BAFIMI-492741 format. One line per 2 residues: number of its first residue (from 0); for each residue x, y, z of N, C-alpha, C. Coordinates in nm, 3 decimals. Example, Ala and Ser with C-alpha at 12.3 -4.5 7.8 and 13.67 -1.06 7.14 Angstrom:
2
0) 1.319:-0.569:0.780:1.230:-0.450:0.780:1.320:-0.330:0.780 ~ 1.285:-0.225:0.708:1.367:-0.106:0.714:1.290:0.003:0.787;
***
This chain:
139
0) 23.910:-1.546:-15.758:24.010:-1.523:-15.859:24.113:-1.639:-15.875 ~ 24.141:-1.713:-15.773:24.242:-1.820:-15.793:24.201:-1.922:-15.898;
2) 24.067:-1.951:-15.910:24.020:-2.048:-16.013:24.040:-1.982:-16.150 ~ 24.014:-1.860:-16.167:24.028:-1.796:-16.294:24.174:-1.795:-16.335;
4) 24.263:-1.762:-16.239:24.408:-1.765:-16.267:24.450:-1.906:-16.308 ~ 24.407:-2.006:-16.235:24.448:-2.144:-16.263:24.400:-2.186:-16.401;
6) 24.282:-2.160:-16.436:24.235:-2.196:-16.570:24.303:-2.110:-16.678 ~ 24.334:-1.985:-16.647:24.403:-1.899:-16.746:24.540:-1.965:-16.777;
8) 24.609:-2.008:-16.668:24.740:-2.072:-16.690:24.730:-2.200:-16.767 ~ 24.633:-2.280:-16.739:24.612:-2.407:-16.814:24.591:-2.381:-16.958;
10) 24.501:-2.283:-16.991:24.466:-2.259:-17.128:24.585:-2.189:-17.203 ~ 24.661:-2.102:-17.138:24.775:-2.041:-17.198:24.881:-2.145:-17.226;
12) 24.910:-2.232:-17.129:25.009:-2.334:-17.153:24.972:-2.431:-17.267 ~ 24.840:-2.465:-17.270:24.795:-2.553:-17.376:24.795:-2.484:-17.513;
14) 24.761:-2.361:-17.517:24.766:-2.280:-17.644:24.910:-2.275:-17.695 ~ 25.003:-2.245:-17.607:25.141:-2.237:-17.644:25.196:-2.368:-17.686;
16) 25.150:-2.476:-17.629:25.193:-2.613:-17.675:25.163:-2.626:-17.821 ~ 25.047:-2.586:-17.864:25.010:-2.583:-18.004:25.104:-2.493:-18.088;
18) 25.134:-2.374:-18.038:25.228:-2.283:-18.101:25.370:-2.333:-18.103 ~ 25.411:-2.418:-18.012:25.539:-2.481:-18.012:25.545:-2.588:-18.125;
20) 25.439:-2.668:-18.141:25.448:-2.781:-18.233:25.409:-2.742:-18.377 ~ 25.316:-2.653:-18.398:25.271:-2.627:-18.533:25.385:-2.579:-18.623;
22) 25.473:-2.490:-18.585:25.585:-2.457:-18.675:25.681:-2.573:-18.695 ~ 25.685:-2.667:-18.604:25.764:-2.789:-18.626:25.707:-2.875:-18.737;
24) 25.572:-2.873:-18.750:25.516:-2.944:-18.863:25.552:-2.869:-18.992 ~ 25.556:-2.733:-18.983:25.599:-2.656:-19.100:25.741:-2.689:-19.146;
26) 25.833:-2.713:-19.051:25.966:-2.759:-19.084:25.960:-2.889:-19.163 ~ 25.878:-2.981:-19.116:25.869:-3.105:-19.190:25.801:-3.087:-19.321;
28) 25.700:-3.001:-19.337:25.635:-2.973:-19.464:25.733:-2.917:-19.563 ~ 25.819:-2.828:-19.516:25.920:-2.766:-19.601:26.020:-2.863:-19.655;
30) 26.038:-2.977:-19.585:26.138:-3.075:-19.622:26.077:-3.189:-19.707 ~ 25.945:-3.190:-19.725:25.881:-3.297:-19.801:25.921:-3.288:-19.946;
32) 25.970:-3.395:-20.006:25.997:-3.395:-20.152:25.872:-3.371:-20.232 ~ 25.888:-3.314:-20.350:25.776:-3.275:-20.434:25.688:-3.396:-20.473;
34) 25.749:-3.512:-20.481:25.672:-3.628:-20.530:25.607:-3.705:-20.416 ~ 25.618:-3.656:-20.292:25.565:-3.734:-20.177:25.430:-3.676:-20.135;
36) 25.326:-3.697:-20.218:25.194:-3.638:-20.191:25.134:-3.692:-20.063 ~ 25.142:-3.819:-20.034:25.081:-3.877:-19.916:25.136:-3.814:-19.789;
38) 25.267:-3.798:-19.785:25.333:-3.740:-19.662:25.290:-3.595:-19.649 ~ 25.284:-3.522:-19.759:25.249:-3.388:-19.759:25.106:-3.365:-19.705;
40) 25.017:-3.445:-19.758:24.873:-3.441:-19.719:24.855:-3.474:-19.571 ~ 24.932:-3.577:-19.527:24.924:-3.612:-19.385:24.968:-3.505:-19.294;
42) 25.079:-3.438:-19.328:25.133:-3.328:-19.249:25.038:-3.207:-19.254 ~ 24.976:-3.175:-19.371:24.883:-3.071:-19.379:24.759:-3.098:-19.291;
44) 24.715:-3.221:-19.289:24.597:-3.257:-19.205:24.634:-3.234:-19.056 ~ 24.750:-3.278:-19.017:24.794:-3.261:-18.880:24.800:-3.110:-18.847;
46) 24.859:-3.032:-18.937:24.868:-2.888:-18.919:24.734:-2.820:-18.905 ~ 24.642:-2.856:-18.991:24.507:-2.797:-18.988:24.438:-2.831:-18.856;
48) 24.444:-2.954:-18.813:24.382:-2.996:-18.687:24.446:-2.923:-18.567 ~ 24.576:-2.915:-18.568:24.650:-2.852:-18.456:24.619:-2.701:-18.453;
50) 24.616:-2.639:-18.573:24.581:-2.497:-18.575:24.440:-2.477:-18.517 ~ 24.342:-2.557:-18.561:24.204:-2.538:-18.505:24.198:-2.559:-18.355;
52) 24.273:-2.660:-18.309:24.273:-2.692:-18.166:24.337:-2.581:-18.087 ~ 24.450:-2.530:-18.135:24.526:-2.418:-18.068:24.434:-2.293:-18.070;
54) 24.359:-2.273:-18.180:24.268:-2.158:-18.184:24.161:-2.166:-18.076 ~ 24.105:-2.285:-18.058:24.005:-2.306:-17.958:24.063:-2.282:-17.816;
56) 24.188:-2.311:-17.798:24.249:-2.291:-17.663:24.287:-2.144:-17.645 ~ 24.318:-2.074:-17.754:24.352:-1.933:-17.744:24.236:-1.846:-17.689;
58) 24.113:-1.885:-17.732:23.996:-1.797:-17.696:23.978:-1.794:-17.545 ~ 23.967:-1.907:-17.475:23.952:-1.893:-17.331:24.075:-1.843:-17.259;
60) 24.197:-1.865:-17.317:24.319:-1.808:-17.255:24.309:-1.657:-17.257 ~ 24.272:-1.599:-17.368:24.262:-1.457:-17.381:24.147:-1.406:-17.298;
62) 24.029:-1.473:-17.309:23.916:-1.430:-17.234:23.937:-1.429:-17.084 ~ 23.998:-1.535:-17.032:24.024:-1.536:-16.888:24.130:-1.439:-16.849;
64) 24.223:-1.414:-16.935:24.326:-1.309:-16.912:24.265:-1.171:-16.905 ~ 24.165:-1.143:-16.996:24.096:-1.010:-16.989:24.015:-1.005:-16.860;
66) 23.954:-1.112:-16.817:23.876:-1.115:-16.693:23.970:-1.079:-16.576 ~ 24.087:-1.144:-16.568:24.183:-1.109:-16.467:24.231:-0.969:-16.470;
68) 24.251:-0.919:-16.590:24.300:-0.781:-16.607:24.195:-0.679:-16.558 ~ 24.074:-0.704:-16.605:23.971:-0.607:-16.568:23.926:-0.617:-16.421;
70) 23.931:-0.737:-16.363:23.886:-0.756:-16.231:23.988:-0.752:-16.120 ~ 24.112:-0.759:-16.157:24.211:-0.782:-16.051:24.342:-0.704:-16.077;
72) 24.387:-0.699:-16.196:24.524:-0.647:-16.222:24.531:-0.511:-16.279 ~ 24.436:-0.426:-16.261:24.433:-0.301:-16.335:24.554:-0.214:-16.297;
74) 24.587:-0.192:-16.177:24.693:-0.094:-16.145:24.815:-0.173:-16.089 ~ 24.886:-0.233:-16.184:24.996:-0.319:-16.137:25.132:-0.272:-16.181;
76) 25.142:-0.181:-16.269:25.274:-0.133:-16.310:25.306:-0.169:-16.455 ~ 25.430:-0.134:-16.494:25.473:-0.149:-16.629:25.486:-0.291:-16.678;
78) 25.510:-0.384:-16.587:25.528:-0.524:-16.632:25.402:-0.579:-16.705 ~ 25.287:-0.536:-16.657:25.161:-0.582:-16.720:25.147:-0.527:-16.860;
80) 25.189:-0.402:-16.881:25.181:-0.343:-17.011:25.274:-0.418:-17.113 ~ 25.392:-0.450:-17.060:25.489:-0.532:-17.144:25.428:-0.669:-17.170;
82) 25.364:-0.731:-17.075:25.304:-0.863:-17.092:25.193:-0.855:-17.200 ~ 25.112:-0.752:-17.187:25.000:-0.738:-17.279:25.055:-0.717:-17.424;
84) 25.165:-0.645:-17.438:25.228:-0.629:-17.570:25.270:-0.770:-17.628 ~ 25.329:-0.847:-17.536:25.375:-0.976:-17.584:25.264:-1.072:-17.614;
86) 25.151:-1.056:-17.541:25.027:-1.132:-17.575:24.979:-1.097:-17.708 ~ 24.972:-0.969:-17.744:24.931:-0.924:-17.874:25.026:-0.979:-17.979;
88) 25.156:-0.984:-17.954:25.251:-1.044:-18.045:25.230:-1.191:-18.065 ~ 25.193:-1.266:-17.951:25.163:-1.410:-17.961:25.039:-1.431:-18.043;
90) 24.938:-1.345:-18.029:24.819:-1.358:-18.112:24.854:-1.337:-18.260 ~ 24.943:-1.241:-18.284:24.986:-1.219:-18.421:25.063:-1.336:-18.471;
92) 25.149:-1.393:-18.386:25.218:-1.517:-18.425:25.131:-1.631:-18.463 ~ 25.020:-1.642:-18.381:24.917:-1.745:-18.408:24.857:-1.728:-18.547;
94) 24.826:-1.600:-18.578:24.761:-1.573:-18.711:24.865:-1.584:-18.824 ~ 24.996:-1.557:-18.792:25.099:-1.579:-18.894:25.108:-1.729:-18.927;
96) 25.089:-1.812:-18.826:25.090:-1.955:-18.853:24.975:-1.996:-18.948 ~ 24.862:-1.932:-18.927:24.748:-1.962:-19.023:24.786:-1.920:-19.164;
98) 24.854:-1.805:-19.181:24.889:-1.754:-19.312:24.994:-1.851:-19.375 ~ 25.085:-1.897:-19.293:25.190:-1.998:-19.345:25.125:-2.131:-19.384;
100) 25.025:-2.174:-19.301:24.956:-2.296:-19.335:24.882:-2.279:-19.465 ~ 24.818:-2.169:-19.487:24.748:-2.150:-19.618:24.847:-2.146:-19.736;
102) 24.961:-2.094:-19.717:25.059:-2.097:-19.823:25.099:-2.244:-19.858 ~ 25.118:-2.322:-19.756:25.145:-2.464:-19.782:25.028:-2.530:-19.855;
104) 24.905:-2.498:-19.816:24.789:-2.560:-19.879:24.783:-2.522:-20.027 ~ 24.826:-2.401:-20.060:24.817:-2.350:-20.198:24.950:-2.371:-20.273;
106) 25.039:-2.454:-20.221:25.166:-2.476:-20.290:25.242:-2.347:-20.316 ~ 25.228:-2.253:-20.225:25.295:-2.123:-20.245:25.408:-2.095:-20.145;
108) 25.443:-2.190:-20.063:25.549:-2.167:-19.965:25.684:-2.136:-20.037 ~ 25.742:-2.027:-19.993:25.876:-1.988:-20.048:25.984:-1.992:-19.945;
110) 25.954:-2.039:-19.826:26.054:-2.038:-19.716:26.118:-2.174:-19.701 ~ 26.239:-2.171:-19.649:26.317:-2.297:-19.630:26.283:-2.358:-19.499;
112) 26.322:-2.485:-19.486:26.302:-2.557:-19.356:26.386:-2.482:-19.248 ~ 26.505:-2.420:-19.285:26.584:-2.357:-19.188:26.511:-2.227:-19.137;
114) 26.441:-2.153:-19.224:26.365:-2.042:-19.180:26.256:-2.086:-19.081 ~ 26.191:-2.197:-19.107:26.088:-2.243:-19.018:26.147:-2.290:-18.888;
116) 26.271:-2.337:-18.883:26.338:-2.378:-18.759:26.353:-2.254:-18.669 ~ 26.394:-2.143:-18.731:26.409:-2.013:-18.650:26.273:-1.966:-18.609;
118) 26.173:-1.967:-18.706:26.041:-1.920:-18.672:25.984:-2.000:-18.556 ~ 26.017:-2.126:-18.549:25.965:-2.218:-18.445:26.005:-2.167:-18.303;
120) 26.121:-2.103:-18.292:26.176:-2.058:-18.167:26.109:-1.931:-18.113 ~ 26.041:-1.859:-18.202:25.979:-1.733:-18.159:25.874:-1.758:-18.047;
122) 25.796:-1.862:-18.060:25.692:-1.888:-17.963:25.756:-1.925:-17.824 ~ 25.866:-1.990:-17.830:25.943:-2.025:-17.696:25.985:-1.895:-17.636;
124) 26.040:-1.807:-17.710:26.091:-1.679:-17.653:25.975:-1.591:-17.601 ~ 25.863:-1.592:-17.680:25.751:-1.515:-17.632:25.693:-1.578:-17.494;
126) 25.684:-1.706:-17.493:25.632:-1.772:-17.367:25.726:-1.749:-17.253 ~ 25.856:-1.758:-17.272:25.952:-1.740:-17.164:25.949:-1.593:-17.119;
128) 25.941:-1.501:-17.207:25.934:-1.358:-17.168:25.808:-1.326:-17.089 ~ 25.696:-1.379:-17.132:25.568:-1.361:-17.061:25.577:-1.419:-16.920;
130) 25.627:-1.535:-16.908:25.638:-1.600:-16.776:25.729:-1.517:-16.683 ~ 25.842:-1.475:-16.734:25.933:-1.396:-16.654:25.866:-1.265:-16.612;
132) 25.799:-1.196:-16.702:25.729:-1.072:-16.664:25.625:-1.101:-16.551 ~ 25.548:-1.200:-16.562:25.442:-1.233:-16.463:25.501:-1.273:-16.327;
134) 25.607:-1.353:-16.331:25.661:-1.404:-16.208:25.755:-1.299:-16.139 ~ 25.846:-1.240:-16.214:25.945:-1.150:-16.162:25.891:-1.007:-16.141;
136) 25.803:-0.967:-16.230:25.745:-0.829:-16.232:25.862:-0.729:-16.214 ~ 25.948:-0.722:-16.316:26.070:-0.642:-16.307:26.051:-0.494:-16.302;
138) 25.936:-0.446:-16.343:25.909:-0.298:-16.336:25.762:-0.272:-16.325;
***
């Protein structure tokens, strides 16, 4: 199980790195002037590639987490239930990023760069809360 845990941590940290940076690209996309097509296309390409890469990292992170849960952590207490809820929220956040990316691609974004700055912090809060639950196991 230590190998499974180690790879789970590596994939989770890598997945979240993508979730930390993708909304930052959205901040920049929201700030692009309407006449700057090259800059917009470059940022969209970066966002598409990062979203695909983060998606590929999410799959083994979740799969290894399920393996740990089913094989090792079944009867651990309430902290694990709270962590699983936050993981579901992180997956939802990941999919929300896809939805926002599609809106940028379709010229349908209605949100400000300030909104994206706040949205960008959600992944940091999710990651911090998950780490605290796993390390501290408060309940």
